[in-house]
Structures are given as C-alpha cells and as structure tokens.
N, C-alpha and C positions, 0 to 999 in steps of 0.2 A: 524667298525674296520679299513676299508680302509682309513678313514679320519685321524686316528691317525698315521698310517704309512706315509700317504701323508704329514702330518704336520711335521713329523721328517725329511722326505726327503727335504721338502721346507726349513726347518730351516737350514739344512746342506748346501743346495744350496745357501741360503742367506749368511751364514757365510763364505763360501769358495769362492763364485763367485760374490759377490755383486759388487766388483770393475770391474770385467770383464763385468758384465751385463750392468753397467753404461757406460762403454767405448765402448762396441761392441754390443749394444742393437739390432741392425738390424740382426746380426747373430743369436741371440737367438730367435728373432721373426720367422726367416726362419726355424730354428730348430724346434720350437714349431709347426709350420705349417706342416712341413714334418712328425713329429711324429703323429699329428692329422690325417693327410690323411692316413698314413700307418696303424694306428690303425683302422680307419674306414673301410679300405679295408680288413684288416685281419679278421674283424668280420664276413665276409662272408665265411671264410675258416673253415673247420673242425679242431678242436684242443682239447686237454684235457680240461675238465671243469675247473680244477684248474687254468690253464694258462689263460683261457678266463675270469674267474671271478676275479682273483687276480692280474694278471700281465697286461693283456690288460685292465682289468676292472678298474684299477687305473686311466686310462685315459678315457676309454669309459664311465665310470660312473661319470666322472667329478670331481673325488676326488682330483687329483693334482691341477687342476685349482681352485677348491673351496678352497683348502689349501692356495694357493697364495692370493686369495681374502681375506682370513682370516688374513693373514699377513698385507695386505693393510688396512683392517678394524682396526686392533689393533694399527697400526701405528698412526691412528688418534684419538685413545682413550687413549693411554698411557699418563701419566702426563708429562708435560714439565720438562726437566732435566733428564729424564730417560735415562739410558745408551743404551737402546734398540732403542729409538726413532730416534736418529740421523742417524744411518746407514739405518734404514727402510725408513725414509722420503726422503733420497737421491735417493732411487731407487723405490719409491712408484709408479711413473708413469710407469716405465719400467715393474715392477711386474704386474701391473694391465693389461697392454697390453698383456703380455705373458700369464697371467691367462685367459684372454678373448679368445685368440687363442686356448688354450687347452680346454676350456669349450665348444667351438664350436664343438669339436670332439664329445662330449656328446650330444649336440643338434642334430647333424646330425645322429648319431648312433640311438638314440631313436626316433628322429623325423621321421625316415623312417617308423616307426610303428604308433606312437601316433599322429603325425601331419596328416598323411595320413587318419587315422581313424577320426580325428577331422573334416576334411573337406569333407570326403566322407561317413563315416559310424559312425556318432556321437552316434547313439543309442547303439553301441557296447561298448562304454566307460561307466564306472561307474561314479557316481557323483564326486568322488574324482579324478579320472583320467581325467575327463573333466576339472575340475577346475585346476588341475596341468598343463594340456596342454595349457590352456588359459593363465595362469600365466607365463608359460614358454615363450610364444610369447611376452608377455610384458617385461619379463626379457631380452630377446634377443634384443628387440628394445632399451631398456635403455642402455644395455651393449654396443651395437654398437656405440651409440651416445657418451657415456663416453669414449670409447676406441679411437674413431677417434679424439676427442678433447683432448686426453692425449698426442698425438704426438706434440712435441715442435713446429713443423712447422705450425700446425693448431692453437695451443694455442697462438702463437705470433700474429696471425691475429685477435684474439678476444679481446674485452675489458675485462680487468681484473675482473671487477665487474660481467659482464655477465658470464664469465667463472666460477667464484666461485659459482654463483647462479646455473648454470647448474650442477656443480659437487656435489651440495647438493642432487641431485636426487639419488646419490649413497646410501643415507640412505633408500630411497624407495626400491632400488635394493636389499640391504642387507635384509630388512624386508621381501620382497616377496620371496627371495631365501630361507629363513627359512620356510616360509609358504609352498612353493613348496616342499621342502624336507620332511616336516611333512606330507603333503598330500600323498606322495609316501610311506612313511614308517609306519605311524600309523595304516592303515588298516591291514597290515601284523603283526605289533606288537601286535595288539588286538587279533590275532589268537594264540599268544604265541610263535611266532618264535623269537628265541634268537637274531639272527643277527639284526633283525629290531628293537627289543627292545633296543639293544645296540646303534643302530644308533640314535634312538629318544633321548636317554639319552645324548650321546656324542655331537650331533649337538645342543641340547638344552643348554648344558653347554657352548659350544663355542659361540653361537649366543646370548643367554640371558646374558651370562657373558659380552660380548661386549656391549650390550645395557646398562647394569648396569654401566660399566666403563665409557661409553660415557656420560651418564646422570650425573655421579659423576664429571667428568671432566668439563662439561659445568656448573654445579652448582657451582663448586669451582671457575671457572673463573669469573662467575657473582658475586660471593661473594667477591672475591678479588677486582673486579672493583668497587663494591659498597663501600667497605672499603676505597679504594683509594679516591673515590669522597668525602667521609665524611671528609677526612683529608685535602682536598684542601681548 
C-alpha cells in the first residue's frame, strides 16, 4: 500500500514541481540526501509503530524512491505523442538521480542488518533473504553507475553511443528490482499476510504492466520502421 501512496505523492510532485526540479535540481538532490540521512538516523530512535512503518517507512522501505523510478520507467514506455511523455522526459534524469538518493536510505537502513549478516553470518539468512541481499548489491552497483552518468557534466564527457548503451542496463535494473521485491514479499504473502499479498499484486501490476507496455512500444516501432522500408 505504501507504493500506491508514494505514486500519488510522486505524481503530485511531478505535476507541481517539474519546472522547479529541472531548474534547481541541485537543491532537490541536497534535500533528498538530507531526508535520507535524517530518516536513517531516526530509525534508531523509539517511536510509535505507525509512524515508523508508515511515515518514516515510506522512505526507509524505499517506496518514494521506487515510485520515482516507476515514473522514469514509464516515461520510456509511453507511446510517442502521449501528453504525459513530454513533461516526464524533460525531467527523467533529475528524477532518476533524486530516486537513487532516496533509495540509498533504504539500502543503508536495511543493509545494517542484512548486508552485515550476508558478510558475517550468512547461515542465518534464508535462501530468499540471501538471494535478495545479493541482488540488492547488484542493484546498488548498477544504480550508482546509472546515477553518476545521469549528471549532465558526466554525460557530456561520454560518447553518445556508449552513454546510450550504458543506459540500457536500466532494463536489467528494473527487472532485478522486481525480483528483489518479490523475494522479500512472497514468503510472507504465502503465509496469508494481507499487506504482503497486496504488495505482490500491486508491484506485479506496476512492473509487469511496464514490461508489457515496453514490449508493445518496441514492437510498434519496429513494425512502423518495417512498413516505412517497404514504401521506400
């Protein structure tokens, strides 16, 4: 359910602040970093469970960052000419950088437990937890590379072809993100826990829906290119 709330928040953020994000991106990056650090530190303090799970949790569990990545994902899957694609494409790089900074809050918060166990007490991790932790490390590596190369100052120093090839690893990132989320939620969903069942359904709709749209967009593009070549 946190993802749905996060998607609404991100949609409102994009609608009202897209121009400001594009113009003052550095301020938003700093703001995201401050929020991430604050949430990470607050996790160590006693507080009501509702606040911990639903207010801090929206950042600590990576929901807001994931919602921003979802916006970036769908920006590349929407058909050309869509009214949504133009504003999204203009801030796609800024959104992905902001998302990465916010997701790092999740990585540090849960990494304190699971990465420590991964490197020191692997036997204490279940098979799914172990797989999720390893995939998380791969995700962080890909995310950091994509984030650094999303900065205009870095992008300008790279050859356009190599930059585009590197950015295609985002598809691997999105796929592994879905697998990571499923590894965390499915074991609890199988126990009949409603929140985790809802998570499996919601994330599957979002990520598999993206995959279907992306495949459809690519297929349509190839079909149009083929039709054009036949008329030449």
